[in-house]
N, C-alpha and C positions, 0 to 999 in steps of 0.2 A: 666520095668524088676524089679521083686521083689527080695529082699534080706532077708536072715534070720539074725536077730540081737538079742542080749540079752538085756533084760531090767534090771533095777537096782535090781529087786528081783530075777534075775536068770532065769526067764521064757523066752522062745523063742517067738519072735513076728515077723511079716512080715512088712517090710518097703518098700514102693514104691520108685521108682527112683525120683519121684517128691518130696517126703518127704526128701530124702537124699540130693537132690540138694538145697532145701530151708533151710537146717540146722535143720530139725525137726525130726531127727532120734529118735526112742524110746529107743535105747540102747546106748552102749558106744563103740562098735567095729563093723566094717563092713569088711567082707572078699570080696575083689574084684576078680571077675572071668572073667571080660570082657576085658582084656588087648588086644590091637590091635596086629595083626600079622605083622611081618617084611614085608614091602611092596616091598623090593628088589630094584634093580637099574632100571632106565628107559632104554629102548632099546638104544643101541649105534647108534649114527648118524655119519656116515663117513664124513670127510671134503673133499673138492675138491682136496686138495693135497694128500689125501689118495688114491684117485682113478686115478689121472692123474700125472704120473712121471714128465711131463714137467712143470706142475704148481708147483710141489714140488721143482724142480731144480731152477725155477724162484724165488720162495720164499726164498730159501737158498741164492741166489745171492743178493737179496734185503737186507737180514739181514747183509751179509758181507759188502756190500757197505755202509750201514748205519753206521757200526762201522768205516769205513774209513772216512765217512763224519764227524764223531765225532772227528777224528784226525785232520781233516782240521779246524774244529771249534776251537779246542784247540790251534792250531798253529796260527790261525787268532787272537785269544785273545792276544797271546804274541806279534804278529806283531803290534796290535793296541796299546798295552802298550808302545812299543818302539818308534813307529813313530807318535803317537798322544799324546805327553806328556802334562801334565797340567802345564800351565804357571801361575805364581803368578799374581793375579788381572785380569786374562783373563777368563771371564765366558764362552766364546765360546769354548775355549780349554777344559774346564772342561766338558761341555755338550758333545762334540764330543768324548772325551776319555771315558766318562762314557757310552755313547751310543754304541760305537764299542766294548768295553770290555764286556759290558753286552750282546750284541748280540752274540759275539763269545762264551762266556761261556754258554749262554742259548742254543745255537745251539748244542754245544758239549754235554751238558747234555740231551737235547731232543733227539738227535740221538741215544744215548746209550739206553735211555728209550724205544723209539719206536722199536729199534732193539731187545731188550730183550722181549718185548711183542709179536712182530711178530714172533720171533723165537719160543716162547712157543706155540703160537696159530696155527702156520701154518707148522712148520718144525718138532718139537719134536713129538715123538710117542704119540698118543692120545688114551688112554684107561682108564677105570674106575677100581678102586681097593679099597679094604677095609683093613685098618691096625688095628688089635686088640691091645688095650692098655694092658700093664702089669705093675703092681705096683712095681716090683723089678727088679734088674739087670738081664738081659737076660742070658740064658745058653750059653755055648760055641757054640752050634749049631746055636743059634739065632745070635750070634755075627758073626759067619762065614757067615750066610745068609745075614747079613747087608753088608758085604764086597761084596757079590755077587750082592746085590741090587745096590750098587754104580757102579759096572761094567755094570749092565743092564741099569742104567740111562745114563751112558756114551754112550752106544750103541744106546739107544733110542734117545738121544739128537743129536747124530752125532758129538759130540765135537771132538773126535779123528779122525773121518773119513773126516769131512768137513773142509778142511784146510783154505778155504776162510773165513768162519765164525770164526774159531779158531784164525787165525792170525789177523784178523780184530779186534776181541774183545780184544786180548792181547795188540795189538798196541794201541787201544783206551784207555784202562785203564792205560797203561804206559805213554801215552802222556797227558792224562787228568789232572794229578796233576801239570804239568809244569807251566801252567798259574798262579796257586796259588803261586808257588815258586817265579815267577817273580813279582807278585803283592805284596807279603808280603815284598819283598825287599824295596818297595817304601812307606811302611806305616809310617816310621819315619826316619829322617835323622840319619846317623851313627856318626856324629861328635858332638852330643849334649848329655847331661846327662838327662835321662828321669825324674830323681828326680827333677832337676831344672825346666824342662819344665812343669811338672804337679804340682809342689809345688807353682810356681809363676803364678798367674792368673791376671785377670783384676782388682781385688780388691786391694785397697791400703788405707792407713790411711786417714780418713776424707771423704771417698767416700760414698755418700748417698745410701741407699737401695731403689730401685724403683721397681714398679710392672712390671711384665712380661706380655705382651710385650709393654705396653704403655709408660713405663719410668717415671711414676708419682711417686714422692718421697713419702715415708711412714713415718708418725709420730707415735711415740709410743702410743699416745692416739687413733690412728686408730685401733689398735689391741685389740680385745676383748678376754676374756678367751675362749680357745678352737678353736680360728680361726687359719687358715693357709693361707699363701700367697706365691705365686711363685715370686721369686725375682731375678733381675739382677742388676748389678752395674750401677750407674749413668753414662750416656754418652754412654753406650754400644749400645743402640737402634739407635744412630745416626751414627754408623760406617757403612762403605760400606758392602754390603750383605755378601761377602765372608769372610771379617774380622770379622763381627758380629757373624757368625755361629761358627767360630773357637774359638772366645773368650767365647761365651755362652756355648760351650760344656764343658768348664772347670769351668766357674764361676757361673753356675746356682745354686741357693740356695732356700731352703724351710724355710720360717719363720713361727714359731709357738709360740703361747702364752699359757702358763700354769699358774696355781697358783704357786707362788714362793715356797710354802712349798711342792709342788709335785716334785720338781726337786731334784735329788740326785747327789752329786758331790764327786768324789774320790780325787780331788785336788782343793786347793783354787784358783789356777791359772785359771782353767776352770770356776770356779764359777764367776770370774770377767769378763768372756766373754759374759755373758748374761745381760739383763737389765729388772728388775722388772718382771721376769718370761718369758721374750721373748728370744728365742734362735734361732740361725740360723745354719743350717747344709747343707752341700753339697747335691745336688740332685742326684749325680752320684754314682751309687751303686758300692761298693768295690768288687763286684764279677766280672761282665763283663761290667760294665758301663751303664746299663740301667737307665732310670730316675725313681728315687724313690719318688713317690708323692702321694701315697694312704695313707691318714692319718685317723686313727681310734681315734676319740676324747675321748671315754671313757677309753680306755686302754693306750692311748698315744703311740700307735705302728705305725710305718711306714712300708708299705709293698712294696716290689719290684714286679711288675707284671710279670716280665720275669721268674724268678726262685724261687719266693716266699720267698726270704730272708726277715726277719723281724728285725726291729731295734726299740729299746726302747728310745724314745725322752726324757723321764723323767730320764734316767740313762745314759747320755752322748752318746746316740744313739748307744749303744752296741748291738751286734748281739745276738738275742735270738732264732733265728730259721733260717735254710737255709744254703746255701753253701758260703755265704759271709764270708770272713776271718777277716775283720777288721771293727771297728765302722766307721760311716760316719764322715769325717773331720768336725770340728766345725769352723765357722767363728766368730772371736771375734767382738762383736758389742757394741755400746753405743749410746748416743744421743748427738746432737750438741746444741748450744745455742738456736736454734729455735724449739727444740723438735723433730727434724727429726732423725730417726735411721741412724747411720753411722757405717762404718767398723772401727775397731780399728787398723786393719792391714790386711795383706793377710792371707791365710791359713798357718798354721805352719807345715803342712805335705802334701805330694802329694795327690791330689784328684784322684778319679777314681779307676779302677780295680787294683788288686794286681799284681805285677810283680817281677821278680827275683832280680832286682837291687834296689828295693824299700827300703827306709830307715827303719830300725827297730823302 
């Protein structure tokens, strides 16, 4: 198909489709006249439930009973939490409690999801429609029409008419949060101060810094400029499994070595917490507790992979981007007589996410 185009001197020339497609037009403007027509909607295909009332009633019953099964899953989760408690030092009780609580919660969520999908695919009215967009607030007539659309949607979905589905869905959504309320109650004991629990970790004065997970002690001479090492306290690797996980969740540290002149300090006290450019910071993000371990050597930035909070290791690990509210707590370190890196003390502030009772 040929097109009329204008050349640089104003004369009209003919450009073939091949020339235009290859970018060799002779002019600078092309008028398109071959826009495709609106193909319209494909022919409507009726579902089995549109032609057989008995199949429609059966599908509605299935949706309603799925919601009631979700209620059963939520109640089973609460039952599992109450009658399969986790006993200290008993890994079997931990596995059983986790298994049954997980199965109950998963079943409750799965039943709601399957019910919603089956409701939409088999019970709700099935028709095609086109909604035209408008860039500004609609007229009063449009707003009134929106109200009518909501009423039509209610009629098409059968929400008001089908009491089994309606009552089942309301019951499922009412009961669904109850397991979370029960589980949140057991996340932490009520008779302890969270500041004390999170401020005091496995670290203590004179404890060597060791590699995670081998437990091999680290000398200052092992650290080269730009290197980073995942660190746990000496002796933590020998703890029983359940005790080790709890201790590591608070004591995990990232050890990094920079040039001493690249470190910026706002207090002399913190300056004494490093050794020859080697600094140690908690790996537990102060946002929601994810492990912060992605180190960018050139910028000295640490990235949390969960919500992209960034911390500047060269400037006391202060937050430079993201939702984290506080810098990463710093572990004071030095070296012992044999040249091994050791902790000067425990953390001087609570590690982990921010919380209401946290010390200022």
